[in-house]
C-alpha positions as CSV (number, residue, x, y, z in Angstrom):
1,X,-10.8,2.6,16.5
2,X,-8.9,3.0,13.3
3,X,-5.5,2.6,14.9
4,X,-6.6,-0.8,16.4
5,X,-7.7,-1.8,12.9
6,X,-4.2,-1.1,11.6
7,X,-2.7,-3.4,14.1
8,X,-5.4,-6.0,13.6
9,X,-4.7,-5.9,9.8
10,X,-1.0,-6.3,10.4
11,X,-1.7,-9.4,12.6
12,X,-4.1,-10.8,10.0
13,X,-1.4,-10.3,7.3
14,X,1.2,-12.0,9.5
15,X,-1.1,-15.0,9.9
16,X,-1.6,-15.2,6.1
17,X,-5.2,-14.0,6.3
18,X,-4.8,-11.7,3.3
19,X,-8.5,-11.0,2.6
20,X,-9.1,-10.1,6.3
21,X,-6.2,-7.8,6.2
22,X,-7.5,-6.1,3.1
23,X,-10.9,-5.6,4.8
24,X,-9.1,-4.1,7.8
25,X,-7.2,-1.8,5.5
26,X,-10.5,-0.6,4.0
27,X,-11.9,-0.1,7.5
28,X,-8.9,2.1,8.3
29,X,-9.3,4.1,5.1
30,X,-13.0,4.6,5.7
31,X,-12.3,5.9,9.2
32,X,-9.2,7.9,8.5
33,X,-9.4,11.4,9.8
34,X,-5.7,12.3,9.4
35,X,-3.2,12.0,6.6
36,X,-1.0,9.8,8.8
37,X,-3.8,7.3,9.4
38,X,-4.7,7.3,5.7
39,X,-1.1,6.5,4.9
40,X,-1.1,3.6,7.4
41,X,-4.3,2.3,5.8
42,X,-2.8,2.5,2.4
43,X,0.4,0.7,3.4
44,X,-1.7,-2.1,4.9
45,X,-3.8,-2.2,1.7
46,X,-0.6,-2.3,-0.5
47,X,0.9,-5.1,1.6
48,X,-2.3,-7.1,1.4
49,X,-2.6,-6.6,-2.4
50,X,1.1,-7.6,-2.9
51,X,0.6,-10.7,-0.7
52,X,-2.4,-11.7,-2.8
53,X,-0.3,-10.9,-6.0
54,X,-3.1,-8.5,-7.0
55,X,-0.8,-6.2,-9.0
56,X,-3.5,-3.9,-10.3
57,X,-4.7,-3.1,-6.8
58,X,-1.2,-2.8,-5.5
59,X,-0.4,-0.3,-8.4
60,X,-3.5,1.8,-7.5
61,X,-2.8,1.8,-3.8
62,X,0.9,2.7,-4.2
63,X,0.0,5.4,-6.7
64,X,-2.3,6.9,-4.1
65,X,0.6,6.7,-1.6
66,X,2.8,8.6,-4.0
67,X,0.3,11.4,-4.0
68,X,0.4,11.8,-0.2
69,X,3.0,13.5,1.9
70,X,4.6,10.3,3.0
71,X,6.8,9.2,5.9
72,X,8.5,6.7,3.5
73,X,8.7,8.2,0.0
74,X,11.6,6.1,-1.2
75,X,9.8,2.9,-0.2
76,X,6.7,4.1,-2.0
77,X,8.5,4.7,-5.2
78,X,10.6,1.6,-5.1
79,X,7.6,-0.7,-4.5
80,X,5.6,1.2,-7.2
81,X,8.5,0.5,-9.5
82,X,8.5,-3.2,-8.7
83,X,4.7,-3.5,-9.1
84,X,4.8,-1.5,-12.4
85,X,7.5,-3.9,-13.7
86,X,5.3,-6.9,-12.7
87,X,2.5,-5.3,-14.7
88,X,4.7,-4.8,-17.7
89,X,4.5,-1.0,-17.4
90,X,8.2,-0.4,-18.1
91,X,8.0,3.4,-18.5
92,X,6.1,3.8,-15.2
93,X,8.6,1.5,-13.5
94,X,11.5,3.5,-14.8
95,X,9.9,6.7,-13.6
96,X,9.2,5.3,-10.2
97,X,12.7,3.9,-9.7
98,X,14.1,7.2,-10.8
99,X,12.5,8.9,-7.8
100,X,14.1,6.5,-5.3
101,X,17.0,8.2,-3.5
């Protein structure tokens, strides 16, 4: 099921298999029936995108996380700030960092 895919993706990421982890994240998102599961899929997708230094994808995923009721809002905003800065989106980075508490 989808929860197994989350753990599979985490293992793939830990082994440096970034593309496989990204596919696992997409599988989780495709199967997500709860907000919590969607959040876990998005975190996995963000981690995989950052590991691949795919900043545009990381930005999109972290933006989506910022729109969900999250279990880790401060981490969402901090990481969105870091990725925004990497993309040269200074104003967006400032806004995101301003939401970290």
